[in-house]
C-alpha positions as CSV (number, residue, x, y, z in Angstrom):
1,M,-4.4,-97.0,-4.2
2,D,-1.7,-94.6,-5.2
3,S,-2.7,-91.5,-3.2
4,L,-5.4,-90.3,-0.8
5,I,-7.0,-86.8,-0.9
6,R,-9.5,-85.3,1.6
7,Y,-11.7,-82.5,0.6
8,T,-13.4,-80.4,3.4
9,D,-13.6,-77.0,1.4
10,F,-16.4,-77.8,-1.1
11,Q,-16.6,-74.4,-2.5
12,N,-12.9,-73.7,-3.3
13,K,-12.1,-77.4,-4.3
14,Y,-15.0,-77.9,-6.5
15,S,-13.1,-78.1,-9.8
16,D,-10.9,-80.8,-8.2
17,Y,-13.5,-83.3,-6.7
18,N,-15.9,-82.6,-9.5
19,A,-13.3,-82.9,-12.4
20,W,-14.4,-84.5,-15.6
21,K,-18.1,-84.2,-14.4
22,P,-20.9,-81.9,-15.3
23,S,-22.0,-79.1,-13.0
24,N,-25.3,-80.8,-12.3
25,A,-23.5,-83.8,-10.9
26,F,-22.9,-81.7,-7.7
27,T,-25.0,-78.5,-7.7
28,I,-23.1,-76.5,-5.3
29,H,-23.7,-73.4,-7.4
30,N,-27.5,-73.6,-6.8
31,T,-27.9,-71.2,-4.0
32,T,-31.4,-72.3,-3.4
33,N,-30.1,-75.5,-1.9
34,N,-30.2,-75.2,1.9
35,C,-27.7,-78.2,2.2
36,I,-24.8,-75.9,1.0
37,E,-24.9,-74.2,4.4
38,Q,-24.3,-77.5,6.1
39,L,-21.3,-78.8,4.1
40,Y,-19.0,-78.1,6.8
41,K,-20.3,-81.2,8.4
42,Y,-19.0,-83.4,5.7
43,E,-15.9,-84.5,3.7
44,I,-15.0,-86.4,0.6
45,V,-12.2,-88.9,0.9
46,E,-10.9,-89.8,-2.5
47,Q,-8.7,-92.8,-3.2
48,V,-6.7,-92.2,-6.5
49,F,-5.5,-95.0,-8.7
50,N,-3.0,-93.8,-11.4
51,G,-4.0,-94.5,-15.0
52,V,-1.8,-95.3,-18.1
53,G,-1.1,-91.6,-19.1
54,H,0.1,-91.3,-22.6
55,T,1.1,-95.0,-22.7
56,R,-1.2,-96.8,-25.1
57,D,-0.7,-100.3,-23.7
58,S,-3.6,-102.6,-23.3
59,I,-1.8,-104.9,-21.0
60,L,-0.8,-102.2,-18.7
61,Y,-4.3,-100.7,-18.9
62,A,-5.8,-104.0,-17.9
63,K,-3.4,-104.3,-15.1
64,K,-4.2,-100.9,-13.6
65,L,-7.9,-101.5,-14.1
66,H,-7.6,-104.8,-12.2
67,K,-5.8,-102.9,-9.4
68,F,-8.7,-100.3,-9.2
69,Q,-11.4,-102.9,-9.3
70,N,-9.7,-104.8,-6.4
71,G,-9.5,-101.4,-4.5
72,L,-13.3,-101.0,-5.0
73,I,-14.0,-104.4,-3.6
74,Q,-11.7,-104.0,-0.7
75,E,-13.4,-100.7,0.3
76,F,-16.8,-101.8,-0.2
77,S,-16.1,-105.0,1.9
78,K,-15.2,-102.9,4.9
79,Q,-17.9,-103.4,7.6
80,E,-18.5,-99.7,8.3
81,R,-22.3,-100.1,8.3
82,N,-24.6,-103.0,8.5
83,N,-25.5,-102.9,4.8
84,T,-23.8,-102.1,1.5
85,Y,-26.0,-101.5,-1.6
86,I,-25.6,-100.4,-5.3
87,Y,-28.3,-98.2,-6.7
88,V,-28.9,-98.2,-10.6
89,I,-31.3,-96.3,-12.7
90,E,-31.8,-96.2,-16.5
91,H,-30.1,-93.4,-18.4
92,K,-33.4,-91.7,-19.5
93,K,-37.1,-92.2,-19.3
94,K,-38.6,-94.3,-22.1
95,K,-42.1,-95.2,-23.7
96,L,-43.8,-97.9,-21.8
97,S,-42.9,-101.3,-23.3
98,R,-44.1,-104.8,-22.2
99,I,-40.8,-106.3,-23.1
100,R,-38.8,-103.8,-21.2
101,S,-41.1,-104.0,-18.2
102,Y,-40.7,-107.8,-18.1
103,K,-36.9,-107.6,-18.5
104,G,-36.2,-104.9,-16.1
105,L,-32.6,-104.0,-15.3
106,V,-31.9,-106.9,-12.9
107,D,-30.4,-110.3,-14.0
108,K,-33.0,-112.4,-12.1
109,K,-31.1,-115.5,-12.8
110,K,-28.1,-114.3,-10.8
111,I,-29.6,-112.2,-8.0
112,A,-32.2,-113.7,-5.6
113,P,-35.4,-111.8,-5.2
114,S,-34.7,-111.3,-1.5
115,N,-31.4,-109.3,-2.4
116,Y,-33.0,-106.5,-4.6
117,C,-35.8,-104.2,-5.1
118,Q,-36.7,-103.0,-8.7
119,N,-39.5,-100.7,-9.6
120,E,-40.8,-99.1,-12.9
121,F,-42.1,-95.7,-12.3
122,M,-45.0,-94.4,-14.4
123,L,-44.5,-90.8,-15.6
124,E,-46.4,-88.6,-17.9
125,H,-47.0,-89.3,-21.7
126,N,-47.0,-93.0,-21.2
127,E,-43.3,-92.9,-20.3
128,T,-41.5,-94.9,-17.4
129,I,-38.2,-95.3,-15.9
130,I,-36.8,-98.3,-14.1
131,S,-34.4,-98.4,-11.3
132,F,-33.2,-101.0,-8.7
133,I,-31.2,-101.4,-5.5
134,T,-29.4,-104.5,-4.5
135,S,-27.1,-105.7,-1.8
136,L,-23.5,-105.5,-2.9
137,I,-22.5,-109.0,-1.5
138,G,-21.5,-112.4,-2.7
139,E,-20.4,-113.7,-6.1
140,N,-22.3,-111.1,-8.1
141,V,-20.1,-108.1,-6.8
142,V,-17.9,-108.0,-9.8
143,Q,-20.8,-108.1,-12.3
144,L,-22.7,-105.4,-10.3
145,L,-19.7,-103.1,-10.2
146,E,-19.8,-102.8,-14.0
147,Y,-22.8,-100.4,-13.3
148,F,-20.6,-98.4,-11.0
149,F,-18.4,-97.1,-13.8
150,D,-21.2,-94.7,-14.8
151,D,-21.6,-92.3,-11.9
152,S,-24.5,-90.5,-13.6
153,T,-26.8,-93.5,-13.0
154,C,-25.2,-95.5,-10.3
155,F,-23.9,-95.1,-6.7
156,V,-22.9,-97.3,-3.7
157,I,-24.3,-96.6,-0.3
158,K,-23.4,-98.0,3.1
159,S,-26.1,-97.8,5.7
160,D,-27.6,-99.3,8.9
161,E,-31.0,-98.9,7.4
162,D,-32.9,-101.4,5.2
163,Y,-33.0,-99.8,1.8
164,L,-34.3,-102.8,-0.3
165,N,-37.7,-101.1,-0.8
166,V,-39.7,-98.8,-3.1
167,D,-39.6,-96.0,-0.6
168,F,-35.8,-95.7,-1.1
169,L,-36.1,-95.8,-4.9
170,N,-38.8,-93.1,-4.7
171,L,-36.6,-90.9,-2.5
172,V,-33.6,-91.1,-5.0
173,L,-36.1,-90.4,-7.9
174,S,-37.4,-87.3,-6.2
175,T,-34.0,-85.8,-6.5
176,L,-33.6,-86.2,-10.4
177,D,-34.4,-84.0,-13.3
178,L,-36.2,-86.4,-15.7
179,T,-36.4,-84.0,-18.6
180,G,-33.2,-85.3,-20.4
181,N,-30.5,-87.8,-19.6
182,I,-30.3,-88.8,-16.0
183,E,-27.5,-87.2,-13.9
184,L,-27.4,-88.1,-10.3
185,D,-26.9,-85.0,-8.0
186,Y,-24.4,-86.1,-5.3
187,L,-25.0,-82.9,-3.4
188,K,-28.7,-84.0,-3.0
189,L,-27.7,-87.5,-2.2
190,L,-25.2,-86.3,0.5
191,C,-27.9,-84.2,2.2
192,L,-30.4,-86.9,2.1
193,F,-28.3,-89.9,3.4
194,C,-24.9,-88.8,4.7
195,N,-26.8,-86.6,7.3
196,K,-28.1,-90.0,8.7
197,N,-24.6,-91.3,8.9
198,D,-24.9,-93.2,5.6
199,I,-21.8,-93.3,3.3
200,I,-22.1,-92.5,-0.5
201,Y,-19.6,-93.6,-3.1
202,R,-19.1,-92.6,-6.6
203,I,-16.4,-93.2,-9.2
204,G,-14.1,-90.3,-10.3
205,G,-11.3,-89.7,-12.8
206,N,-11.3,-90.1,-16.5
207,S,-11.7,-93.7,-17.1
208,G,-7.9,-94.5,-16.3
209,E,-6.4,-92.1,-19.0
210,D,-4.9,-90.1,-16.1
211,Y,-6.5,-91.8,-13.2
212,W,-9.5,-93.6,-11.6
213,S,-10.7,-92.6,-8.2
214,L,-13.2,-93.8,-5.6
215,Q,-14.9,-90.8,-3.9
216,K,-16.4,-91.4,-0.4
217,F,-18.9,-88.9,0.9
218,I,-19.1,-89.1,4.6
219,K,-20.0,-87.2,7.8
220,K,-17.0,-86.0,9.7
């Protein structure tokens, strides 16, 4: 990484740690959320990796992206909790489809059934949405991290709990607004999971034009 930033003032530094993201990605301005009163217990640790700036050089971009990807793998490999998982959900609900239901999101040829949990949730008007969680281990890490570059539908979580179950998928689903495109609310995720000493990660920055970053939501 090129620099490290710590955020403990969630209110006044909102535009910094939520830069390049919509307001519903961290709903701190929703005064009905009781978790806001408890934010003093948490912090965001952000690892910043410089991008290419105004230089339009594909070789330089690839080099810096590789450095960032290695930084992700290094951080996720740290044994801070017993388990490291990656969670993924579709971008929006869709009409029920037999082919889509069969295919799902998981590449079943590459991930063993014991290493993931996937579920298709039935909604109103014959619509469904699919999500999964899988262990972020082994030779599939690089492939799985391709999902991580979309923080609206994907996050990484470290926990001592076993989250390879539908209950976890249901819990995350309960935090989402399904009326339009999916946008994970990291304030809600922080309140649900970091309160139990889990660690939440999301990607930051603007896709390497100025920088990439890895944001770590953690209890102090």
